[in-house]
N, C-alpha and C positions, 0 to 999 in steps of 0.2 A: 394385385400388386401394381403400383404406378411406376412406370419406367420413364425416365427422361428420354428424349429422342436419341441422344448419343448412346445411352445404355441399351436401348432397343436395337440400335444398329450394331453394337458390339456383340449382343447375343446372336444376331444373325450371322455376323462374321465368324464367331466361334463355332456355330453349328455347321456352317459351310466348310470351315477348316477341318472339323472333326470328320467330315465325309470326303476329305481329300479334294475339295474344290481347288482349282488352281487360279493363279493371278487374281487374288482377291483384292479389291480396291474399295476403300471407304472414302466417299467424297462429301465434303461439307458444302451444301448448296445455299446456306442461309444468306450469304452476301450477294448471290447472283440470281436467286429465283424464289418465288413464293410457292412453287409447286410442292416442295418438300424440304425438310431440313437436311436430310442425308440420302444419298444413293449408296447402296451396296451392290457392287458388280463383281461377278465371279464366273468362272468357266468350269464346265464339266465335260469330260472327254466322250462319254457315251450317253445314249438315251437313258440307260439304266442308272448311271451315276447322276444324271440331271434330275431324275425322279428322286433318288436318294437324298441329294442335297436339298432339293425343294421340300421334301417331306421332313427332313431334319430341322430345317428353319421353321416351318409351320409348327412342328411339335414343340420345339424349344420356346418359341414365343407363346404358344398355347399354354405351356406350363406357367408362364407369367401372366396368364389370363387374357392374352391378346389373340385376336383373330384377324386375318386379312380383310380389309374392306372390299377388296376386289382382287381377283386372280385373272391374269391375261395370258394367252398363249398356252402351250402345253409341251410336254416332253417330246412329242412327235414333231413339233415345229422347230425345235432347237432353241427355244427361248421361253422362259417362264418369268412373268413379272408378278411380284407379290406386293400389293399396295397396302401399307399399314398407315397411310395418311402422312405422318411426319417422316416416315422412312419408306423408301421404295427400293425393293430388292430385285435385281436382274440376275437370273441364272441362265447363262448362254452356253451353247455348244460353240466350239472354236470358230467355225465358219460364220455363224451368225454374229458372234462378237466382233469379228473382223469387219463384217459388212456394216453393222450399225455404229461401231466406233464411238460409243458413248463418252469415253474418257476425252476424246478429241472434241466432241460436240460440247461437252461441259468443261472445257479446259480452263475456264476462269474460276471454277470451283476449287476450293482448297483440298488437297489430298491429305487426309488424316492418317491413312494407313494403306500400305501396299504390301501384300504377302505374295511372293512368287510361289 
């Protein structure tokens, strides 16, 4: 199944939401970066939830025939990055999200979606 980058991002958002991730943000980076088309950023309150959110995203995108090109970090570090090329997904514990402040760093990107 071929997904457009926005569709891939929305599958990730839905999977994160299904696992009760909080403060989910979808940023459109196309006008400000060649790094990726979209960032999905979300928070998970515990290490267990961080793992559940990450696993749900990988599983949902896997059902669409997609595998991450690269995975960085881990649940024990409080931050997992899933790199799907055109979409990069960040799942943070609250402390790490506050520390890295990606929304501020990428403030020139267009916010497509924000779910509290």
